[in-house]
N, C-alpha and C positions, 0 to 999 in steps of 0.2 A: 071620488069621480075623478080627481088629479090620477090618482094611481093608476086608475081603467084607461081616459084618455090620454096620458101621457106618463109612462111608467118608467120614464128617463129624467123626472123634472128636479132640477137642482143637481143632475147630475153630470160631470165632465169626461170628457171618452176624447183619447188622442189616436188617430186612427194614420198610420202610415200607407207611404204608395197609393196615392190619391190624386190624380192627373188629370182622368178621361170622365167624360159624361156617362161612358158605356162601362165603364170598370165596375168590380167589385167595389173597392173601395168608395169610391164616388156613391152608390147606392146605400153601400152602410154608414155614410156621414149624412146623407140624407134622409135617411129615414131615423138615424139616432136623434138629427133634428126634431123633424115630426114628432118624435115620443117625447119632447122637452129638455135635451141635453145641450150643452154648452158644448159645441165642438171643433179640436183642435187638429190639424192634421199637416201630415209630413207629405211633400212634394218633391220626384226628382224625374222633372219632365222629358230630360236628354235621354233616358232610357226610350221610351216612346217614340223619340225622334228617329232612334235606330232601329226601330220595329216599322212591317209596312205600313201600318194606319199610321206611325206621323203624331207628333205633338199635336195637341189642342193649345188654346188659347185660355192660362190658369185664370183668368178676370171671369170668363164665363161660366168657370168651375167653381169657382169662389162665390159668383153670385148665385147661382144654383144652389147652393148649399145654405145661404144666409137668407133666402129667402122664406126656406124652412123653418129656421128658428123662430122659438115661440118667445112671450115678450119677457126679457130679463136673461137672455142666455146670451150667450157670447160665441165669436169664433175670431181664429188666427189660424196662421199658417208658419211653415215653418221648409225652407230647402236645403237638401242635405243628401250628399254621395255617400252610400254606405260602404264604397269601395276605399273611399279616404281618410286616414287616421284619425282626422279629426273630427268628422260626422256625428258619433257620441258626443264628446264636449259641445256639438252644436244645439245637438238634441238637450242636455242636460241646461245648457242656461234657456233654453227655449223655453222648458217647462218648468224652470226656478222664476221665470218671468210671467207665466200666466198661473202659476200657485200648482196646488197638487193637485193629481188629475185621480179618476174613480177606476178609470177602464181603459185601458190598454189592448187595441185590436191592430194585429202586423198585417199589414194587407201586402206591403212591398215584397217583390222578391226580381232576383233576376232570374229572365226565360228569354229562350230562342236563341242562346249564343252555346251552344252545348254541342253532341253528337255522342256516336258509337262508341267504346273502346277504342278501337284507331284512332280514332281522332280525340280522344285526351289526353288532355295534357297537365301537369302540373300548374301550369299559370289557368286553367278554366279552373278547376277543382280550387283551387286557392280563392279563387274569385268567386266562383260562391256559396264557400263557406262565408267569407269576407263578409258578402251582402245577402243572403240568405239568414246565415245561422248564426256567427259571430256575433253580428249588429243586434240580433233579436234576446239573446242570451244578454247581453249588457245595456242593454235599454229596461230589462227586465229585473237586473239591477238597480237601476234608477230609480224605476219604480218605487221596487220596495223600501230603497233609502226614504223616499218623500210620502210613502204611505204612512196613513194614520190608523192604525191598527183596532181604533172603534169602530170605523168601516169598512165594509165589507168593498174589500179591492178585485177586480177579475182583470185576468189576462188571455185573448185568442188570437192563439195563432193560426193561420190559415196554411194548410197543410195539403199533398196532393194523394193521391190514391196507389201510391208506389208499393204500399203495403199489400194492395188487393190486383197485382197484377202487374205485366210488365208496364216499361213505359219506352218505349226504343226510341235511341238517338237521343235520349237526356240522362245520360248517366252521371255528370256533375250535380245539373238540379234535382233529379232525382235523390241524391245520396247526403245535400243538405238540406233537403228538405223532411226527409226519412229521419236523418237527425231531431228536427225539431216534434215529429211525432212522438219517436222515442224520449224523448225529455219531459214529456208531458206528466205522466204518474211521477217522476222524480221529484221533479217543481212543484207539480200540486201537495206531496207530502212535505215538501222543504217548506211552503210557505203557508202553508192550513194553521199555523198557531202566528201568524202574522192575519190573518183575516184576508187570505187573499185566495181564490178558486183560480184554476189553471185547466184552460181546454184548448183544445185544437178539432177545428174544422174541414173537412176536405168535401169544397163545391162542386166536384165530379167537372166534367168536360162544359166548362162556361163559355157562351157566345158570349163576348163582348166586343163584337164587331169582327173577330178576323174570321169568324165561320159564315160571314153572311153568304158567300160564295163558294161553299165548301163542294166541289165537284164530285166528292167520293160520296155525297149522304145517301143514294141510292144504293150503296152499295153497304155503307154501312149504318142506316140506321133500323136494322133488324137487331141492332144491339142497343136502342134506344126505346124502350118499350114505351112509352110514350109518345113518341112521334117526337122530340123536341131533346134539343142539350137542354143542360140548365142554363138560369137566368140566372143574372146579377141578384135579382131579386128572392131567388131563393137560398141565396149564401147571405142574405142581408136577414129575413125573417128569422133563421136560428141565432145568425148574432147576435140580434137585439132581443128576443128569447132569454139567449145564456144571460145577459144584461140585465136582462129585470128581474126584481125580486123572485119571480117566479120560477128563474132558472139556479138562483144562488146552492140549490142544493147537489148541484151537476158540479163535481172536481172528477180531474184527473182522466180525462177521456176525450177520444179522439171520434169526432161523429163527422160518418162518411152520406153527404147529402150529393145520391149520384143518380136518382130516378129508376133505381131500376138497371143504371149500366151494367151490360152482361159484355165480359171480355171475353 
């Protein structure tokens, strides 16, 4: 019964990039809580403050996750800017304080600060690499160092559809996210002997609020055969399946969840 009602019972998951209640990270966190997991999150609300949708009150985000925790499960959070050198040390100390985690979900990303090739600079390339790629690999190493081999560990990257078609005006972003997708098979092979699976999920064009008033929908809706964008719940369903025992035989895969998006 516990496996059916709470497939993540007694597991501890760390999810990065959780600062907005309409975001994928928040939806993954609440779904993990509903399924019995203890939930640890990372947030960097300054990123959202610089976007058109703005930052949210973090207390509301925290309370929204905690209200779904089952009895005995715990919650904690940490603030870190992956563009700064000490961020990985902050994450390492946070995880040491909370004890070994079972699962790691990378939801954080620098987005919206890019452009076409003519606007690409070394600074933009380096910034996207540090935040989206470098930090993810270094956290994977921390995860490996604290992992108990007798238990099944799982790492899930969130990537984008850069391998399926062009991403106009997102050269630095597409490059940094593409690197994560390309390293999945190598990491899965490298970590298999440590009983850790590694996969990536491409959630497709997901409406986390910024597409509510999309003026071009009438023009673009023919590219979405089911008449809508992806929802955060779509990604959360796949991620929690991969985290459950039912997803334990899947590793080294990039799973595209785009609802038939036609480029």
